[in-house]
DSSP file (Angstrom, degrees, kcal/mol; ACC not computed):
  #  RESIDUE AA STRUCTURE BP1 BP2  ACC     N-H-->O    O-->H-N    N-H-->O    O-->H-N    TCO  KAPPA ALPHA  PHI   PSI    X-CA   Y-CA   Z-CA
    1    1 A M              0   0    0      0, 0.0     5,-0.1     0, 0.0    64,-0.0   0.000 360.0 360.0 360.0 130.9  219.1  304.8  169.9
    2    2 A N    >   -     0   0    0      1,-0.1     3,-1.8     3,-0.1     4,-0.2  -0.323 360.0-120.0 -65.7 145.8  215.8  303.4  171.1
    3    3 A K  G >  S+     0   0    0      1,-0.3     3,-1.5     2,-0.2    -1,-0.1   0.779 109.1  65.8 -60.7 -28.5  213.3  302.4  168.5
    4    4 A K  G 3  S+     0   0    0      1,-0.3    -1,-0.3     3,-0.0    -2,-0.0   0.701  97.8  56.0 -69.3 -15.7  210.7  304.8  169.7
    5    5 A Y  G <  S+     0   0    0     -3,-1.8    37,-3.3    36,-0.1     2,-0.4   0.391  92.5  87.8 -93.6   2.7  213.0  307.7  168.7
    6    6 A I  B <   -a   42   0A   0     -3,-1.5     2,-0.6    35,-0.2    37,-0.2  -0.872  63.9-149.3-110.0 133.7  213.3  306.6  165.1
    7    7 A I        +     0   0    0     35,-2.9    37,-0.2    -2,-0.4    -3,-0.0  -0.892  28.9 157.6 -97.8 122.2  210.9  307.5  162.2
    8    8 A R        +     0   0    0     -2,-0.6     2,-0.3    35,-0.1    -1,-0.1   0.665  37.0  98.7-116.6 -27.2  210.7  304.7  159.6
    9    9 A K     >  -     0   0    0      1,-0.1     4,-2.0     2,-0.0     3,-0.2  -0.480  62.9-144.2 -76.0 131.6  207.5  305.2  157.8
   10   10 A N  H  > S+     0   0    0     -2,-0.3     4,-2.7     1,-0.2     5,-0.2   0.842  99.3  58.2 -61.5 -35.5  207.8  306.9  154.4
   11   11 A E  H  > S+     0   0    0      1,-0.2     4,-2.1     2,-0.2    -1,-0.2   0.916 107.8  46.5 -62.4 -42.6  204.4  308.6  154.9
   12   12 A E  H  > S+     0   0    0     -3,-0.2     4,-2.2     2,-0.2    -2,-0.2   0.909 112.5  49.9 -65.5 -42.0  205.6  310.3  158.1
   13   13 A I  H  X S+     0   0    0     -4,-2.0     4,-2.3     1,-0.2    -2,-0.2   0.926 111.6  47.9 -63.4 -45.4  208.9  311.3  156.5
   14   14 A Q  H  X S+     0   0    0     -4,-2.7     4,-2.4     1,-0.2    -1,-0.2   0.880 110.5  52.6 -63.2 -38.4  207.1  312.9  153.5
   15   15 A K  H  X S+     0   0    0     -4,-2.1     4,-2.4    -5,-0.2    -1,-0.2   0.911 110.0  48.1 -63.3 -43.0  204.7  314.7  155.8
   16   16 A I  H  X S+     0   0    0     -4,-2.2     4,-1.1     1,-0.2    -2,-0.2   0.926 113.1  47.7 -63.6 -45.0  207.6  316.2  157.8
   17   17 A I  H  < S+     0   0    0     -4,-2.3    -2,-0.2     1,-0.2    -1,-0.2   0.892 116.7  43.0 -64.8 -39.6  209.4  317.3  154.6
   18   18 A Q  H  < S+     0   0    0     -4,-2.4    -2,-0.2     1,-0.2    -1,-0.2   0.876 124.1  31.6 -75.7 -38.2  206.3  318.9  153.1
   19   19 A K  H  < S+     0   0    0     -4,-2.4    -1,-0.2    -5,-0.2    -2,-0.2   0.368 104.2  88.3-104.1   5.1  204.8  320.7  156.2
   20   20 A S  S  < S-     0   0    0     -4,-1.1     2,-0.2    -5,-0.1    13,-0.2  -0.380  72.1-110.9-104.6 176.0  207.9  321.6  158.1
   21   21 A K  E     -B   32   0A   0     11,-1.8    11,-2.3    -2,-0.1     2,-0.3  -0.627  36.5-148.0 -92.1 161.3  210.5  324.3  158.5
   22   22 A K  E     -B   31   0A   0     -2,-0.2     2,-0.4     9,-0.2     9,-0.2  -0.979  14.2-157.1-138.4 153.2  214.1  323.6  157.3
   23   23 A I  E     -B   30   0A   0      7,-2.7     7,-3.0    -2,-0.3     2,-0.4  -0.983  16.9-169.5-123.1 134.2  217.6  324.5  158.2
   24   24 A I  E     +B   29   0A   0     -2,-0.4     2,-0.2     5,-0.2     5,-0.2  -0.982  15.3 151.3-128.1 135.6  220.4  324.2  155.7
   25   25 A N        -     0   0    0      3,-2.4    -2,-0.0    -2,-0.4    72,-0.0  -0.797  61.4 -76.8-140.8-166.8  224.1  324.5  156.0
   26   26 A K  S    S+     0   0    0     -2,-0.2    59,-0.4     1,-0.2    60,-0.1   0.767 126.8  28.0 -65.7 -26.6  227.2  323.1  154.3
   27   27 A Y  S    S+     0   0    0      1,-0.1    56,-2.4    58,-0.1     2,-0.3   0.681 120.0  34.1-110.5 -24.0  226.9  319.6  155.9
   28   28 A F  E     - C   0  82A   0     54,-0.2    -3,-2.4    57,-0.1     2,-0.4  -0.928  45.6-157.5-136.6 154.5  223.2  319.1  156.7
   29   29 A V  E     -BC  24  81A   0     52,-2.0    52,-2.9    -2,-0.3     2,-0.5  -0.980  27.7-171.5-124.3 119.6  219.6  319.7  155.5
   30   30 A I  E     -BC  23  80A   0     -7,-3.0    -7,-2.7    -2,-0.4     2,-0.4  -0.954  11.0-169.4-121.0 122.3  217.3  319.4  158.6
   31   31 A Y  E     -BC  22  79A   0     48,-2.4    48,-2.4    -2,-0.5     2,-0.4  -0.891  14.2-176.1-102.9 137.4  213.5  319.4  158.4
   32   32 A Y  E     +BC  21  78A   0    -11,-2.3   -11,-1.8    -2,-0.4     2,-0.3  -0.998  12.2 177.1-141.4 145.0  211.7  319.7  161.7
   33   33 A L  E     - C   0  77A   0     44,-1.8    44,-3.2    -2,-0.4   -13,-0.1  -0.997  36.0-105.7-144.5 137.2  208.0  319.6  162.7
   34   34 A K  E     - C   0  76A   0     -2,-0.3    42,-0.3    42,-0.2     2,-0.2  -0.347  38.9-168.0 -62.9 139.8  206.5  319.8  166.2
   35   35 A N        -     0   0    0     40,-2.9     3,-0.2    39,-0.2    -1,-0.0  -0.750  27.4-130.7-122.9 175.8  205.1  316.5  167.5
   36   36 A S  S    S+     0   0    0     -2,-0.2    40,-0.1     1,-0.1    -2,-0.0   0.149  82.8  92.0-111.8  18.3  202.8  315.6  170.4
   37   37 A F  S    S-     0   0    0      2,-0.3    -1,-0.1    38,-0.1     3,-0.1   0.730  88.7-124.4 -87.1 -22.7  204.9  312.7  171.9
   38   38 A G  S    S+     0   0    0      1,-0.3     2,-0.3    -3,-0.2    37,-0.1   0.503  84.5  66.7  89.1   3.7  207.0  314.7  174.4
   39   39 A F  S    S-     0   0    0     35,-0.1    -2,-0.3    36,-0.0    -1,-0.3  -0.968  87.7 -95.2-148.3 162.5  210.3  313.6  172.9
   40   40 A N        -     0   0    0     -2,-0.3     2,-0.4    32,-0.2    37,-0.2  -0.503  29.8-160.9 -80.1 148.1  212.2  314.0  169.7
   41   41 A R  E     - d   0  77A   0     35,-2.2    37,-3.0    -2,-0.2     2,-0.3  -0.974  11.2-157.8-126.6 147.5  212.1  311.5  166.9
   42   42 A Y  E     -ad   6  78A   0    -37,-3.3   -35,-2.9    -2,-0.4     2,-0.4  -0.914  20.4-171.2-130.1 149.0  214.7  311.3  164.1
   43   43 A C  E     - d   0  79A   0     35,-1.5    37,-3.4    -2,-0.3     2,-0.5  -0.982  16.5-161.2-130.9 124.6  215.1  310.0  160.6
   44   44 A I  E     - d   0  80A   0     -2,-0.4     2,-0.5    35,-0.2    37,-0.2  -0.936   6.7-169.2-111.8 123.1  218.7  310.1  159.2
   45   45 A S  E     - d   0  81A   0     35,-3.3    37,-2.3    -2,-0.5     2,-0.5  -0.944   6.6-177.8-117.5 127.5  219.1  309.9  155.5
   46   46 A V  E     - d   0  82A   0     -2,-0.5    37,-0.1    35,-0.2    10,-0.1  -0.987  21.5-134.8-126.7 122.4  222.5  309.4  153.8
   47   47 A S    >   -     0   0    0     35,-0.5     3,-1.5    -2,-0.5     4,-0.5  -0.279  20.4-118.0 -72.5 157.0  222.7  309.4  150.0
   48   48 A K  T 3  S+     0   0    0      1,-0.3     3,-0.5     2,-0.2    -1,-0.1   0.669 110.8  74.4 -66.9 -15.9  224.6  306.8  148.0
   49   49 A K  T 3  S+     0   0    0      1,-0.2    -1,-0.3     3,-0.0     3,-0.1   0.734  84.5  66.1 -67.3 -21.7  226.7  309.7  146.8
   50   50 A I  S <  S-     0   0    0     -3,-1.5     2,-0.3     1,-0.3    -1,-0.2   0.875 117.4 -89.4 -67.7 -37.8  228.4  309.7  150.2
   51   51 A G        -     0   0    0     -4,-0.5    -1,-0.3    -3,-0.5     5,-0.0  -0.985  60.7 -27.9 158.1-165.7  230.0  306.3  149.6
   52   52 A K  S >> S-     0   0    0     -2,-0.3     4,-2.3    -3,-0.1     3,-0.6  -0.144  73.6 -86.9 -74.3 176.1  229.5  302.6  149.9
   53   53 A A  H 3> S+     0   0    0      1,-0.3     4,-2.7     2,-0.2     5,-0.2   0.859 125.8  53.1 -57.3 -42.0  227.3  301.0  152.6
   54   54 A H  H 3> S+     0   0    0      1,-0.2     4,-1.6     2,-0.2    -1,-0.3   0.857 111.0  47.6 -66.5 -32.3  229.9  300.8  155.3
   55   55 A T  H <> S+     0   0    0     -3,-0.6     4,-1.9     2,-0.2    -2,-0.2   0.918 112.5  48.3 -71.2 -44.1  230.7  304.6  154.9
   56   56 A R  H  X S+     0   0    0     -4,-2.3     4,-2.1     1,-0.2    -2,-0.2   0.915 112.2  49.2 -62.3 -42.5  227.0  305.5  155.0
   57   57 A N  H  X S+     0   0    0     -4,-2.7     4,-2.6    -5,-0.2    -1,-0.2   0.867 106.6  57.0 -65.1 -36.1  226.5  303.4  158.1
   58   58 A L  H  X S+     0   0    0     -4,-1.6     4,-2.1    -5,-0.2    -1,-0.2   0.931 109.5  44.3 -59.4 -46.4  229.5  305.0  159.8
   59   59 A Y  H  X S+     0   0    0     -4,-1.9     4,-2.3     2,-0.2    -1,-0.2   0.860 111.7  52.8 -70.7 -34.6  228.0  308.4  159.4
   60   60 A K  H  X S+     0   0    0     -4,-2.1     4,-2.6     2,-0.2    -1,-0.2   0.925 110.2  48.9 -62.9 -43.5  224.6  307.3  160.5
   61   61 A R  H  X S+     0   0    0     -4,-2.6     4,-2.4     1,-0.2    -2,-0.2   0.892 110.3  51.4 -63.1 -39.8  226.1  305.8  163.7
   62   62 A R  H  X S+     0   0    0     -4,-2.1     4,-2.2     2,-0.2    -1,-0.2   0.927 111.3  46.6 -63.2 -44.7  228.0  309.0  164.3
   63   63 A I  H  X S+     0   0    0     -4,-2.3     4,-2.4     1,-0.2    -2,-0.2   0.927 112.9  49.4 -64.5 -44.4  224.9  311.1  164.0
   64   64 A K  H  X S+     0   0    0     -4,-2.6     4,-2.4     1,-0.2    -1,-0.2   0.898 110.2  52.0 -60.5 -40.4  222.9  308.7  166.3
   65   65 A D  H  X S+     0   0    0     -4,-2.4     4,-2.3     1,-0.2    -1,-0.2   0.917 109.9  48.2 -62.6 -44.6  225.7  308.8  168.8
   66   66 A I  H  X S+     0   0    0     -4,-2.2     4,-1.4     1,-0.2    -1,-0.2   0.914 112.8  48.5 -62.0 -43.0  225.7  312.6  168.9
   67   67 A L  H  < S+     0   0    0     -4,-2.4     5,-0.3     1,-0.2    -2,-0.2   0.870 112.9  47.5 -67.7 -36.9  221.9  312.7  169.3
   68   68 A M  H  < S+     0   0    0     -4,-2.4    -2,-0.2     1,-0.2    -1,-0.2   0.896 113.0  47.1 -71.1 -40.0  221.9  310.1  172.1
   69   69 A K  H  < S+     0   0    0     -4,-2.3     2,-0.7    -5,-0.2    -1,-0.2   0.730 109.9  55.9 -76.7 -21.8  224.7  311.7  174.1
   70   70 A N  S  < S-     0   0    0     -4,-1.4     2,-0.9    -5,-0.2    -1,-0.2  -0.906  81.4-144.9-116.5 104.4  223.3  315.3  173.9
   71   71 A N        +     0   0    0     -2,-0.7     2,-0.6    -3,-0.1    -3,-0.1  -0.557  25.7 170.5 -75.4 105.8  219.8  315.4  175.2
   72   72 A I        -     0   0    0     -2,-0.9     2,-0.8    -5,-0.3   -32,-0.2  -0.932   7.7-176.8-115.1 103.6  217.9  318.0  173.1
   73   73 A N        +     0   0    0     -2,-0.6    -2,-0.1     1,-0.2   -34,-0.0  -0.821  29.7 135.6-110.8  97.5  214.2  317.7  173.9
   74   74 A N        -     0   0    0     -2,-0.8    -1,-0.2     2,-0.1   -39,-0.2   0.341  68.4-117.8-114.0   1.7  212.1  320.0  171.8
   75   75 A S        +     0   0    0      1,-0.2   -40,-2.9    -3,-0.2     2,-0.3   0.947  68.8 138.3  54.4  53.0  209.3  317.5  171.0
   76   76 A N  E     -C   34   0A   0    -42,-0.3   -35,-2.2   -40,-0.1     2,-0.5  -0.857  56.1-129.6-122.4 157.9  210.1  317.7  167.3
   77   77 A D  E     -Cd  33  41A   0    -44,-3.2   -44,-1.8    -2,-0.3     2,-0.4  -0.937  31.7-162.8-101.6 131.1  210.3  315.2  164.5
   78   78 A Y  E     -Cd  32  42A   0    -37,-3.0   -35,-1.5    -2,-0.5     2,-0.5  -0.939  20.1-166.4-119.7 137.3  213.5  315.6  162.5
   79   79 A V  E     -Cd  31  43A   0    -48,-2.4   -48,-2.4    -2,-0.4     2,-0.6  -0.979  18.5-166.3-115.2 113.5  214.6  314.4  159.1
   80   80 A I  E     -Cd  30  44A   0    -37,-3.4   -35,-3.3    -2,-0.5     2,-0.5  -0.897   4.1-170.4-107.0 117.9  218.4  314.9  158.9
   81   81 A I  E     -Cd  29  45A   0    -52,-2.9   -52,-2.0    -2,-0.6     2,-0.3  -0.935  14.1-142.0-110.8 125.6  219.9  314.6  155.4
   82   82 A L  E     -Cd  28  46A   0    -37,-2.3   -35,-0.5    -2,-0.5     2,-0.2  -0.638  12.2-146.2 -88.1 143.6  223.7  314.5  155.2
   83   83 A R    >   -     0   0    0    -56,-2.4     3,-1.8    -2,-0.3     4,-0.2  -0.665  26.9-105.3-105.6 162.9  225.5  316.3  152.4
   84   84 A N  G >  S+     0   0    0      1,-0.3     3,-1.9    -2,-0.2     4,-0.2   0.805 111.9  68.7 -56.8 -34.4  228.7  315.2  150.5
   85   85 A S  G >  S+     0   0    0    -59,-0.4     3,-1.5     1,-0.3    -1,-0.3   0.601  78.2  81.8 -67.3  -9.3  230.9  317.8  152.3
   86   86 A I  G X  S+     0   0    0     -3,-1.8     3,-1.2     1,-0.3    -1,-0.3   0.722  77.9  70.6 -66.8 -19.6  230.5  315.9  155.6
   87   87 A L  G <  S+     0   0    0     -3,-1.9    -1,-0.3     1,-0.2    -2,-0.2   0.704  91.5  59.8 -67.6 -19.1  233.2  313.6  154.4
   88   88 A N  G <  S+     0   0    0     -3,-1.5     2,-0.3    -4,-0.2    -1,-0.2   0.434  97.4  67.1 -92.2  -0.5  235.8  316.4  154.8
   89   89 A I  S <  S-     0   0    0     -3,-1.2     2,-0.1    -4,-0.1     0, 0.0  -0.834  74.6-122.1-123.1 160.6  235.3  317.0  158.6
   90   90 A N     >  -     0   0    0     -2,-0.3     4,-2.2     1,-0.0     5,-0.2  -0.281  38.3 -90.1 -92.9-179.8  236.0  314.9  161.7
   91   91 A Y  H  > S+     0   0    0      1,-0.2     4,-2.7     2,-0.2     5,-0.2   0.893 122.6  52.0 -58.8 -45.5  233.6  313.8  164.5
   92   92 A Q  H  > S+     0   0    0      1,-0.2     4,-2.4     2,-0.2    -1,-0.2   0.884 110.9  47.5 -63.3 -38.7  234.1  316.8  166.7
   93   93 A E  H  > S+     0   0    0      2,-0.2     4,-2.5     1,-0.2    -1,-0.2   0.894 111.3  50.9 -69.1 -39.2  233.2  319.2  163.9
   94   94 A I  H  X S+     0   0    0     -4,-2.2     4,-2.7     2,-0.2     5,-0.2   0.934 111.2  50.0 -59.9 -45.6  230.2  317.1  162.9
   95   95 A K  H  X S+     0   0    0     -4,-2.7     4,-2.5     1,-0.2     5,-0.3   0.931 112.3  45.0 -60.1 -48.6  229.1  317.3  166.5
   96   96 A S  H  X S+     0   0    0     -4,-2.4     4,-2.1     1,-0.2    -1,-0.2   0.909 114.8  48.1 -66.4 -40.9  229.5  321.0  166.9
   97   97 A E  H  X S+     0   0    0     -4,-2.5     4,-1.9     2,-0.2    -2,-0.2   0.935 114.7  45.3 -63.1 -46.8  227.7  321.7  163.5
   98   98 A L  H  X S+     0   0    0     -4,-2.7     4,-2.6    -5,-0.2     5,-0.2   0.925 114.3  47.2 -65.3 -45.7  224.8  319.4  164.3
   99   99 A L  H  X S+     0   0    0     -4,-2.5     4,-2.5    -5,-0.2     5,-0.3   0.880 110.1  53.2 -66.4 -37.0  224.2  320.7  167.8
  100  100 A N  H  X S+     0   0    0     -4,-2.1     4,-1.5    -5,-0.3    -1,-0.2   0.908 112.1  45.8 -63.2 -39.9  224.4  324.3  166.7
  101  101 A L  H  X S+     0   0    0     -4,-1.9     4,-0.6     2,-0.2    -2,-0.2   0.934 115.4  45.3 -67.6 -45.5  221.8  323.7  164.1
  102  102 A L  H  < S+     0   0    0     -4,-2.6     3,-0.4     1,-0.2    -2,-0.2   0.871 117.3  43.1 -69.5 -36.7  219.5  321.8  166.4
  103  103 A K  H >< S+     0   0    0     -4,-2.5     3,-0.6    -5,-0.2    -1,-0.2   0.769 113.1  53.6 -78.6 -25.2  219.7  324.2  169.3
  104  104 A G  H 3< S+     0   0    0     -4,-1.5    -1,-0.2    -5,-0.3    -2,-0.2   0.516  87.4  79.9 -88.1  -4.6  219.4  327.2  167.1
  105  105 A E  T 3<        0   0    0     -4,-0.6    -1,-0.2    -3,-0.4    -2,-0.1   0.600 360.0 360.0 -81.2  -8.2  216.2  326.2  165.4
  106  106 A N    <         0   0    0     -3,-0.6    -1,-0.2    -4,-0.2    -2,-0.1   0.505 360.0 360.0 -73.0 360.0  213.9  327.3  168.2
């Protein structure tokens, strides 16, 4: 994922969480807010409750891969928080759940 698509600053993340709409399901909590860049930006957050560093990084890589391969251009900023139950499903199920949430938020 290109660096311009990643939100890193804590101030931006807090602003999105406070002023945005959110979608919740069993596997994700997604906050989204319209931006003026013309492309989506993402922040992926994985709690230490998910597992050790290599497990958290695995799930971050999977989410980034899904986002890169499926072009969803809504000009939004997203904060994607993974929940513990994501450990119980495979890549294809993660992909279908995430894409259904992102495409259905409009």
